[in-house]
C-alpha positions as CSV (number, residue, x, y, z in Angstrom):
1,M,-63.3,34.2,-40.3
2,K,-60.1,32.0,-41.2
3,P,-56.9,34.5,-41.0
4,R,-55.1,35.0,-43.9
5,V,-52.1,35.3,-42.5
6,L,-50.6,34.2,-38.6
7,F,-47.6,36.0,-37.0
8,F,-45.9,34.6,-34.1
9,D,-43.7,35.9,-31.7
10,A,-40.0,33.8,-31.5
11,V,-38.4,33.5,-28.3
12,G,-40.4,32.3,-25.6
13,T,-43.2,31.3,-28.2
14,L,-41.7,29.2,-30.6
15,F,-38.3,28.0,-29.1
16,R,-36.8,28.9,-25.9
17,V,-33.1,29.1,-24.4
18,R,-31.9,25.3,-23.5
19,G,-31.5,25.9,-20.0
20,S,-31.3,29.4,-18.8
21,V,-29.3,32.5,-19.9
22,G,-27.2,32.2,-16.8
23,Q,-26.5,28.7,-17.0
24,I,-24.9,29.5,-20.6
25,Y,-23.0,32.5,-19.5
26,G,-21.9,30.9,-16.7
27,Q,-20.2,28.0,-18.4
28,V,-18.4,30.4,-21.0
29,A,-17.4,32.9,-18.1
30,A,-15.6,30.0,-16.5
31,D,-13.7,29.7,-19.4
32,Y,-12.2,32.9,-18.9
33,G,-11.4,32.5,-15.4
34,V,-15.1,34.0,-14.2
35,E,-17.1,31.8,-11.6
36,V,-20.3,33.2,-11.2
37,D,-23.6,31.9,-9.8
38,P,-26.2,30.6,-12.5
39,Q,-29.2,31.8,-11.1
40,A,-28.0,35.2,-10.2
41,L,-26.6,35.5,-13.4
42,D,-30.6,34.9,-14.8
43,R,-31.6,37.1,-12.5
44,A,-29.0,40.0,-13.2
45,F,-29.6,39.6,-17.2
46,Y,-33.3,39.9,-17.1
47,Q,-33.2,42.8,-14.8
48,A,-30.3,44.5,-17.5
49,F,-32.7,43.0,-20.5
50,S,-35.8,44.8,-19.1
51,A,-34.0,48.3,-18.5
52,A,-32.3,48.6,-21.7
53,P,-33.8,50.8,-24.2
54,A,-36.0,49.6,-27.3
55,G,-33.8,47.1,-29.3
56,A,-34.5,49.2,-32.6
57,Q,-33.2,52.2,-34.5
58,P,-34.5,53.7,-37.5
59,G,-32.5,54.1,-40.5
60,L,-29.9,51.4,-40.1
61,T,-28.8,49.2,-42.7
62,G,-26.0,46.7,-43.3
63,S,-22.9,46.9,-41.6
64,D,-24.1,49.7,-39.5
65,L,-27.5,47.5,-38.2
66,L,-25.0,44.9,-37.3
67,A,-22.8,46.9,-35.5
68,W,-25.7,48.8,-33.5
69,E,-26.8,45.4,-32.7
70,R,-23.7,44.4,-31.1
71,A,-23.5,47.5,-29.0
72,W,-27.0,47.2,-28.1
73,W,-26.1,43.6,-26.4
74,Q,-22.7,44.1,-25.4
75,Q,-24.1,46.8,-22.9
76,V,-26.9,44.5,-22.0
77,V,-24.2,41.8,-20.8
78,Q,-22.0,44.5,-19.5
79,E,-24.3,45.4,-17.2
80,T,-25.6,42.1,-16.4
81,F,-21.9,41.1,-14.9
82,A,-21.4,44.7,-13.1
83,Q,-24.5,44.1,-11.3
84,L,-22.9,41.1,-9.7
85,G,-19.7,43.0,-9.3
86,S,-18.0,40.5,-11.8
87,L,-16.9,42.7,-14.7
88,Q,-14.0,43.8,-13.5
89,T,-12.7,40.1,-13.2
90,F,-12.4,39.7,-16.6
91,S,-9.4,40.4,-18.2
92,R,-10.7,39.6,-21.8
93,F,-14.3,40.6,-21.7
94,E,-14.5,41.7,-25.3
95,A,-13.5,38.1,-26.3
96,F,-16.4,36.6,-24.0
97,F,-18.9,38.8,-25.2
98,D,-17.8,37.9,-28.9
99,Q,-18.0,34.2,-27.8
100,V,-21.3,34.3,-26.2
101,F,-22.9,36.6,-29.0
102,E,-21.7,34.0,-32.1
103,L,-23.2,31.4,-30.1
104,F,-27.0,32.7,-29.8
105,A,-26.7,33.0,-33.3
106,G,-26.7,29.1,-33.6
107,G,-29.0,26.4,-32.9
108,D,-27.3,24.9,-29.8
109,P,-28.7,27.5,-27.2
110,W,-32.2,26.9,-28.2
111,E,-34.6,24.2,-28.0
112,L,-38.3,24.2,-29.7
113,Y,-41.5,23.9,-27.5
114,P,-42.7,20.3,-28.3
115,E,-45.9,21.3,-30.2
116,T,-44.4,24.0,-32.3
117,L,-43.5,22.0,-35.5
118,P,-47.0,19.7,-35.2
119,V,-48.8,23.1,-35.0
120,L,-46.9,24.7,-37.5
121,Q,-47.3,21.8,-40.4
122,T,-51.2,21.9,-39.2
123,L,-51.5,25.4,-40.2
124,Q,-49.4,25.0,-43.4
125,E,-51.6,22.0,-44.3
126,Q,-54.4,24.5,-43.8
127,G,-53.2,27.0,-46.7
128,I,-52.7,29.6,-43.5
129,R,-49.4,31.6,-44.4
130,L,-47.1,32.6,-41.4
131,G,-44.9,35.0,-40.6
132,V,-43.0,36.0,-37.7
133,I,-42.6,39.1,-35.8
134,S,-39.9,39.7,-33.3
135,N,-37.8,42.3,-31.1
136,F,-34.7,40.0,-31.7
137,D,-32.1,41.0,-34.1
138,S,-30.4,39.8,-37.4
139,R,-29.0,36.7,-35.7
140,L,-32.9,35.3,-35.9
141,L,-32.6,34.4,-39.3
142,P,-29.7,31.8,-39.0
143,V,-31.3,30.7,-35.7
144,L,-34.9,29.8,-37.9
145,R,-32.5,28.2,-40.1
146,Q,-30.3,25.9,-37.6
147,L,-33.9,25.2,-36.0
148,Q,-35.4,23.8,-39.6
149,L,-38.4,26.4,-39.0
150,D,-37.6,28.9,-41.7
151,A,-39.3,27.2,-44.6
152,Y,-42.9,27.6,-42.8
153,F,-42.4,31.5,-42.8
154,S,-43.5,33.6,-46.0
155,S,-42.2,36.9,-43.6
156,I,-39.6,37.5,-41.0
157,T,-40.2,41.0,-39.5
158,L,-37.6,42.1,-36.8
159,S,-37.5,45.2,-34.7
160,T,-33.9,46.3,-35.7
161,Q,-34.5,45.9,-39.4
162,V,-37.7,47.9,-39.3
163,G,-36.3,50.3,-36.9
164,Y,-39.7,50.0,-34.6
165,A,-39.6,47.2,-31.4
166,K,-43.1,45.8,-30.3
167,P,-45.3,47.0,-28.9
168,D,-45.0,50.0,-31.3
169,A,-47.8,49.3,-33.9
170,L,-45.4,50.2,-36.8
171,I,-43.6,47.0,-36.6
172,F,-47.0,45.3,-36.8
173,R,-47.9,47.5,-39.8
174,A,-44.6,46.7,-41.6
175,A,-45.4,43.2,-41.2
176,L,-48.7,43.5,-43.0
177,A,-47.3,45.5,-45.5
178,T,-44.8,42.5,-46.4
179,Q,-47.9,40.1,-46.6
180,G,-50.0,42.6,-48.5
181,I,-53.3,42.5,-46.1
182,P,-55.3,44.2,-43.7
183,S,-55.1,43.8,-39.9
184,E,-58.4,42.4,-39.6
185,Q,-57.5,39.5,-41.6
186,A,-54.2,38.8,-39.7
187,W,-53.5,36.9,-36.1
188,H,-50.5,37.6,-33.7
189,I,-49.4,34.8,-31.4
190,G,-46.7,35.7,-28.7
191,D,-45.6,35.2,-24.7
192,S,-45.4,38.8,-24.0
193,Y,-48.7,40.3,-22.7
194,R,-47.8,44.2,-23.3
195,Q,-45.8,43.4,-26.6
196,D,-47.5,40.8,-28.3
197,Y,-51.0,40.8,-27.1
198,L,-51.9,44.7,-26.1
199,G,-49.4,45.8,-29.4
200,A,-51.1,43.8,-32.0
201,K,-54.6,44.6,-30.6
202,A,-53.7,48.3,-31.0
203,A,-52.2,47.7,-34.4
204,G,-55.7,46.2,-35.7
205,L,-54.7,42.8,-35.4
206,N,-56.6,40.0,-33.8
207,A,-54.0,38.4,-31.0
208,L,-53.6,36.0,-28.5
209,W,-51.6,36.0,-25.4
210,L,-49.6,32.6,-25.1
211,D,-49.3,32.4,-21.2
212,R,-47.0,29.4,-20.4
213,S,-46.8,30.4,-16.8
214,E,-49.5,27.4,-15.9
215,Q,-51.3,30.0,-13.6
216,Q,-54.9,29.0,-12.9
217,E,-56.2,32.8,-12.7
218,D,-55.5,35.5,-15.1
219,P,-53.0,38.5,-13.6
220,R,-54.0,40.9,-16.2
221,P,-56.4,43.5,-15.4
222,D,-58.8,43.2,-18.3
223,K,-59.1,39.2,-17.5
224,T,-58.7,38.9,-21.3
225,Q,-60.4,35.6,-22.5
226,A,-57.8,35.6,-25.5
227,R,-55.3,33.5,-23.6
228,T,-54.0,30.0,-24.1
229,P,-51.6,28.0,-22.3
230,D,-49.8,26.7,-25.5
231,L,-49.5,26.8,-29.2
232,W,-52.2,23.9,-29.5
233,G,-54.4,26.1,-27.7
234,A,-53.9,28.7,-29.9
235,L,-54.9,26.5,-33.1
236,T,-58.2,26.1,-31.0
237,A,-59.2,29.5,-30.4
238,I,-58.0,30.4,-34.4
239,Q,-60.3,27.7,-35.7
240,K,-63.1,28.7,-33.3
241,G,-62.8,32.4,-34.7
C-alpha cells in the first residue's frame, strides 16, 4: 500500500557533515591557539557523543529548552577535547564553543547527499506527505531552511522538543500525531539500525535501514531485508511495497 506519510531522519540520511566534525572543530580551535589532530578529534567526538545521555528532556520549552540543548552539546564538546588532553589548553573555551555551536546552526558545515533533492521531488510529485523525525536539536530548523529542504516537509519532529529521543516509541507517536495517521500507513527511513529501523518498527511503522557503509554482507543479526544503500534504493523499495 502506498504510504500516506514518509518520515526521514536528518543527519546521515538527508545530509552529512562537510568533511568531518574533527576537521571543523580543529580549524576553529586553531583560531584560539589550540592545535589538535583532526582525525583524533573526530574519534574523540564520536566516543563522547555515543556516551552522552539521550538528547531529550521532557517538559522543557522556550528559553529553558534552548539553554538545555546548549548545555548538552557543551558537555559533549568539552568531553571531546578532554579525552585528548586539550581542554586545559583553551584560554577561551566558552568563546570557542559559542562559535562552533552557532556554526552548526547554519548551512556551511553541511552538504546534501547527491540523491536527496531528486528523491524528495519525486515523492512530492507522487503526492506522498513527508516529515522529519530527528534526534537533532532546535538548530535543525534553520539548517533545513538554509539547505532548502524545509519546503518539502509538512512536519518536523525533534527529540528535544517532544522530550523523547529515538529509539523511544514516543517520538514516533508524536510524529504520527502531527500527521493524524495510524502507524501502519507511515514509513520511516534512517541511517541508524537501532534508532531508526528498530525504533520505527517497534512503534508500528514500516521502516527501512539506510546503510551507506557499502558493506556487501548485512552485519545485523536479523539479516534484515529492509536495507538500502541510498535514498534511490529506499524509493524503489517503497514503490514495491
